[in-house]
N, C-alpha and C positions, 0 to 999 in steps of 0.2 A: 504494499500500499503506499503510495507516494506522500510525501509531507510537503506542507506548505513552505517551510524552510528547515535547513539542518541547524539546530541550536549549536552544534559544535563548529561550525563553519565560520570563519570571520566575516563580518559585515562588509559588503561590497560597496563601492561607489560606483555607479554607472555615469560615465561622462555624457554631458549634453552637448552635442555638436549642432543638431537641427531641432528647431522648434516650429510646432505649427499652432498659429494664434488665430482664432475664429470665434468672436464672442458677440452676443446681444447687447449684454451688460458690459460697457466700455469703461466702467469707472477702473482707473489704476492701469490700464491696458499700455497706455504709452509709456509709463514709468518702468513697467516690467520689461517691455520691449527694448527701451533703451539700455537697462541693465544687462539683458541678455546679449545684446549687441557689443557692449563695452567688454564682455568677457568672452568674444570670439563665437557666440552662437549664431548661425544662420537662421533667419526667420522667414517661414512661408506663412502667407495669409490670403484671406478671402474677403471679397465684397467690400462691406462698410468699413471692416476692421482694417483692412488693407490701405483703403483710402485715408482713414484716420492716421495711420502709421506714417503714410507718405507724406501727408499734409504737415505733420510734425517734423519732417526733414529725415526719417529713418529710411534706411536702406532695407528693403524686403523683396521678396520674390513672391507674385501672385500664383496661387495655385493653378490657375488657367495656363501659365506660362510653363509650369512644372509637367502638368497633364497633356498639354497640348490641344486641350478641348475647352471651349468657352463655357462659362456658366449657362445652363440651359433651363428652360420651362419656368422662367420669371424667378430663377435662384432655386427651384426645387432640387436640381441637379448641379452640384458644384464639386463636392469632395469624394463622391461616390465612383473612386477610380483606384486600380491596382497600383499606381504609383504613389498613392496616398496610404490605402490600407497595407499594401505590402511593406511598406516602409515602417508602418506601426506595428504589424503582427508578427514580422519575422523574429524568431528566438536568435539571438547574436551568437550563442555557441552551438547552434544546429548547423552543421556543415550543408546539409542539403538546402536549407531556408537560404543561407548566405549564397550558394551557388545559383540558386532560383533568382535571388535579386540581382546577382552579377549579371546573369545571361539577359535579364530584362532592363538592365541598366537603371535600377531602382535604389536609391539611396535610403539608409535607415532615418527615421524619425524619432527622436529620443524624448521629446517633451510635447504634450498635447494640451492646449489651454483652451478650453472650450466653455461656454454656457449657452443655454438653450432659449429658444424663442420663449416670451412669457405667456405661456397658455393660461394659466390660472389667473393673471391680469386681465387678460382679453376676455376671457370667459365671463368675468364678473362685470364688464363694462355695460352700461345701460345703452339699449338701442342697437347694439351691434348684432349682425345675423350669423347664422351657422356658416356660411361659405367663408366669412372671415375668420372665425373661431377655427375652422378646420385648417386654414393658412397657417396658423400659429401651432401646428403640430410638427415639430422639428423632425426631421429624418436624418440628415447627414451628422448633425451635432451629436445626437445619441451614439449614432453608429461608431464615430469616431472615439468618443468617451469610452464606449463599452470595449472597443478593440484595444485602447490605450490600457484601460483598467486590467483587461484579460491579461496583458503581455507585461504585467507591473514588475516582472523580473528585470525587465530592460527598458522601461519606458515609464515616465511620469504622466499621470493624468489629472490635471488641475481643472476644477469646476467652480471653485469659489475664490472672488477677487480678496477675500480675506486671507488667503494663503499666500498671495502674490510675493509680499515681503519675506516671508520665510524661506519661500522657495529661490527667491532671487538672491537671498543672503548666502543659503548653502551652496548654490552654483558658483557665487563669487569666491567662497572660502575653500570649496573642496574641488570645484571644477564639474561637479555633478550631483546627483541625488542619491543617498544611502538607501539600502534596502528597507530600512524602517519607514522612511519618508515615502518611499514610492508604494509601499504596502499600505501605509496609512491613507494615502491620496486615492488609492485605488478603492478601498472600502468606501470613502466618501463619495467617489464617482459612482461606484454601483448605486449607494443609496440615493443619489440624485437623480439617476435615471430611473430607477424604481419609482420614486416618488412622481416623477414627471408622468410616467406611463399610467400610473394610478390615477393621477388627476384627470387625465384623458379619458381613462375608462369611466370614472366616477360621473363626470360631465356627460358623456354620451350614454351612459346607463339610464339617465333620466329621460331621455328623448326617445320618441318613435323615430320611424325612417323619414317622415316629413319634417322633422326637427321640433315638432311640438312636445309638450311635456307629456310623459307617461301617465296613465291612470294609476290610482292608488295600489291596484293589486301587483304593480309590478316594483314596488319599494324594497321587496327583499329578493335579490337574486342569489343564485346558487352559491356565489362566493362574492365577499365583499371586502374591499380594501379601505382603510382608514389612514388617510394621510394627514399628517399635521406638520405644523413648522414651530419650533421653539419661540414662544414670545419672551419668555424671561425665566431665569433661574429665581427660586424662592429661598428666602433664608432657611426655611423648613417647612415640613408638610404639618398635618393636624396636630402633631407635638414635637418638641424640639428634637427629639431623637431621631426623626423621620426626615430623610431628604426627598425634595420635592422642586418641581417645575411646572411651568404653565405653558401648554402648547395650543396653538389656534388653528382652526380649520381654513383652508385655503381657498375654499369656494364661497360664493354668495357676496352680496352686497349690504345685507341686512345689518341694523345695530347690533353689534355684539359686545361682549367683554373684551374679546381678543382685538377689536378695533376701537375701544374705547380710549380716550385720551385722558391721561391723568395730568391734572393742571397743577398739582402742588401736593404736598404732604408725604409723609413716610412710604416707604416701600410697601406694596399691596402682599399680604400673607395669603398663604393656601386658605385659612379660614375666612379671610376677607373677601376672597373670590367666590367661595361657596355662598355667602350671604349676599353678595352683590347679584349673584346669578338668581337667587330667591327673590331679590329685590326688583330686579328688572322684570320677571315674570309678572309679580303682582302689579308693579306700577302700570305696565302696559295693559293689564286687564280692567283697570279702573277707567271709567269712561270720561268722567268730568275733571276738573283739575284736581289731581289726587297726590296723595303723599302715603308713603308707607314706611314704617319702622321694623327693622329685622333683627332678630337675636335668635343666634343658632339656627338659622336656614328657616325659621318660623316667623310669620308676622305678629309681633306683640301690639301693633298698633297700624291703622290704616284709615283713612278718612277721604271725602271730597270736600272742597272748600270753595269759596268765592274766589278765591286767589291762593297762590302757593304758601303764603305765611298763614293763612287761616287753615288750610288743609294740614300744614305741619302739626299746628297746635292742636287741632282736633286728633289727629293721629297720636301724638304724644299722650293725650288723655286715655288712649285705650290701656295703657299700663307703663304710667311714669317711671316706676321703679326699673322694670326690665329694659325700657327705653334707654337708661344709662349705659353709654359703652356700645350702642348698637349702630346698625347701617342705616341711613336714610336715604330714601330715594323718591324723586319727584317725576311726575310724567308731563311736567309744562316747564318753561323756561324760570330760571330762579331769579327773582329781583333782590334788591337790597333788603326790604324788609323781611323776605324769607330768610335771607343769609344771616341777617342778625339774630333771627330765632333760632337757627340751627347752632349759631355759635355761643348761645346762652347756656349750652350745656356740653358735657363731653361726650363726643361721638366719635367713632373709628373712621368713618368715611360718609360723604354725602356724594350723590350721583343725580344727574339730571340731563334733560336733553341738550340743555345749554345754560349757560350763566351769563347775566349782563356783565358788562365791565366793572359798573359800580357794585354789583353783587362779588365779583371776584376780589375788589378791593377790601370788602368787608371779611370775606373768608380768609384772605391773607393774614389777617391778624392771629388767627390759629395755625401756625406753621406747620405742625405735626399733623393736622387733619387732612386726610386723603380727599381730594376732590376731582371726580372723574366727570367728563362729558361723554355721552354716547350717541347722541343725534336723536332726530324725531323718532317717537314711539308709537305715534298714531298709525294703525293699521299693520303694526308689528306683529309678526307670527315667528316663533322659533324656527331657524332653518335647520334642515337635515332631520336625523332621527335621533332619539334618545338612546344613548348607548351606555350599558353599565357592565363593569367587569364582574366577573364571577369566576371561581376556581377553574381553570381550563378552557374558558371561552368568554364570550360577552353576549349580553340580552339586548336586543335591539327592538324598539317599538315606535310607534308614532307618538309625537308628544300630545299630551292630554290638553288641548286648547279651546274644547268646546264647552262654552258656556250656556249653550242654547236651552230656553225652557220652553220651547214651542209645544214640546209633548206634555208638559207639566199638567196636573190634574189636582183638584182640591177633593180629597178623601174625607174630610171631617163633615159633620153638619154645617158648621159655620164656614163661611167664606172668609178668607183675609180681607182686611180693609185694604184701601188704596195705599194708607200709610206703611201698613204691614207688608203689603206687597214690595213696595219700594225697599225696604230693609231687607226682605226675604231675598230679593234678587243681589242685592250687595253682598249679603252673608254667603249666598252660594257662590258667588264668583270667587269669594275667599277661601271658602274651605277646601277647593282643590289644590291650594298652594300649602295647606297646612299638614304636618306629618300625621298619618293615621295612628291611632284612631283619631279623628279630626272633628271638633266642634267649635262653631264660631256663634258667639252672640253679637248681635248688631242692633243699633237704634238709628233709623235713618240711613244715611251713608257714612256711619262712623261704626268701626269695630269697638267693642267696649269689653270683650273677653273672650278667651281662646283657650281650648283644652287640647294639647297635642300630644301624640306619641304614647298615650297610655294604652295598657294591654287590654282594658275593658272600656266600652264605650260609657257605661255609667259613671266611671271615674273621670272621663274627659268632661262629662257634664259638670261634674262637682268642680273640677278644676277651672272651667271657665267660669262658673258661678263665684267662685272664689275671687277670681281675677276682677270680674266685673263689680262685685260688691253691690252697693245701692242702684247702680246703673242699670242692673238686669231688670229692674222693675219696668214693665212695658216693653221689653225688648223682644227680638225674635232669635230663633236658633236655628242653624244649619247644620247637618251632619253628612258627612262624606259617604257614609253607608248606611243601610238600614239599621233600626234598632231592634235588636233580637228578642228584647224583653220590655215591658212597659215601664221598668224602674227608671230609665232614662228620661222618661216623659214626666213621671212623677216627681223626680228631681228638678227637672226644668221648671215646672209648674211652682214647686217651692221657692225659687228664686226669683220668680216674677215673670217668666216668658209667657207671652201670649199667642205666639204663632210658631209653627216649625215647618222647615223644608228639609226633605230627605228622599233617597232613592226609593224607598219601599222595596219589597221582595222578599220579606222575612215570613217563615211559616206561621209566625205569630202577628202578623200585620194587623188582623182582626181584633186582637187583644190591644195593640197599640193604638189603633184608630179609637177604639172604645175608650181608651184612657184619655186621649185628646178630647172626644166628646164629653166625658165626664166631666172635665176641667173646662170644658168652654173654650178650647184651644182651636185654632185653625190650624190644619195640617196639609200639606202639600207634598205629592208624590212627583219626582222628576222622572223616575224609570232609568236613571243614568248614576252609576257609582263614580265615586271620585278619588280611590285610594291614591296615597303619594306614601310608598314605602322609604 
C-alpha cells in the first residue's frame, strides 16, 4: 500500500521555474508576479490577468502563444491543452513522463496560481438570469487547480490570495516550495474546488430545467452537500472549555446573521449568536413596530408599540428581571429615543434593521454593547433548510414559518372577543419560538409570561403564571401543543386567563373543552402543532 509521504525521507524543496497565473480575484497578483520574476520564475498567464500584468510593465508569456491556439468560445476554452496540462501533471522523476514531454516539446509548470469565477456571488445577484449564472461555472480554472493539486509532489497549487506572501517569501528564500507547503496547498485547493462544485450543485438543485424554482417535494435529494465559509473564530463555544467558530452559508441574499454588520461592541460569542438567531425569527414574525428581548434562546419579553421606544418598554415589562443581560431585537429602524431606552440597562447586544446616525451616537456611550444591523426584515423568510446535527448524521427539515390561523376554529361554547382574538394571534405567533413545552401569556400585543422547556405542560403553565403575576388577570394563553389533561386549563383559570389557543388533538380534548366551558373560557383549536425542541 503506497503512502502519501515517507516520514523517514528528508523533506524536498521543488524548484519553481515556471508559474501559471490566471485569476478572477486579482488582489495581490501583480505583487506576487513581480516577486516571482525577481527570482527568475517565468510567468505564463491568460486573459485579464495577462493584460493586468503587462500593463504593470511585467514580462509574461500568454497561454495562446504557448499553445499556438487563440482563446475560443468567448473564453470558454483557454487553458484546456496538453501543453498546459502535460506541463502540470508530469511526474518529474518518472522517466516515461519526461520522455513524453520531451517528444512533444512541453515544458513543466511548477506553480499554478488560480482562483475561480465568482459563482456564488453571481447567483445571489438580483435580477440576473440563469444563462449569466451558468457562464460563471468555471471549467479551465478548476481543471488546472485539480491537476496541480493532484501532482502536489512536484507542483504548488495556490487558490487563496492570502497565501501569496508566504509562497513568494518561501520561493525567495529557498528557490522553491517544500513538501509540507505543497501538501498544505493541495489540501486547500481540493477543498476550494469541492466547495465550488457543491455551490453549483446546490444552486442547480433548486431549479427545474426551465430555470424556475422546484416545488417543495424536491427539497430533499438523495445526496446533499453543505457548503459554508468561516465568518469568524469565536473565543469559545457554549462553555469556555469548548472551541468554536461561526460559518456562513454562501447562497442567498436574505438578511442573516452571517451578513449582519457589527457596528460596535465586544466580539460576538457562541451564545450571543444563538440568542441573536432566536431574536431575528421573532422580530420578523411581529407585524407592527415590534421589539423582543431574548434570554437563553427564549423570549422573556415581546411587544408592539407606536414607536420603537414604546415597543422596547413594553417588551421589557414582560420580565424585567430576566431582561437584564439579554439580547434586544427591533424590527424597525432605531431612533435616538429607543437607543436611550436600550442604554438605560445592561444588555449583551441590540440588533435592528438599521440605526439612525443619532441613535448610533447614543449607543456609542456603551462601548462594550454589541450593536448589529441586519437589514429590512419585512417579508423575511429563513433561507434554506433547518439542519441539526445528531450522532452520525444530520436532520433536515423545512423551517417552521407558518403562523396561518385560517383553519382555526372555536371549540368552546363562548367565542373569543375581538380583544381576545388580537391577543391570541400575538401569543400564537410567539409560542412557536419558545422551547417546548411552550406556554405564552399575552395581553393585547404584549407578552406577559412565558413557560419554556418544562417536562410537563401544566408546569409550563405554572411557570408562565409565576412570571406574569397580576398581569395574567384578563390575559390569554397559547400552547404549542395540545393539553393532555384538564389540569393545565384549571391552572390557567386560577391565574386569570380568559381565552386559550392550542392545536387540539388529544384523546382527552372533550374533557379539556368541558373544563374551558365550565370556567367560561373561550378556546380555539388551530389544528397545527408548534414544537421547538
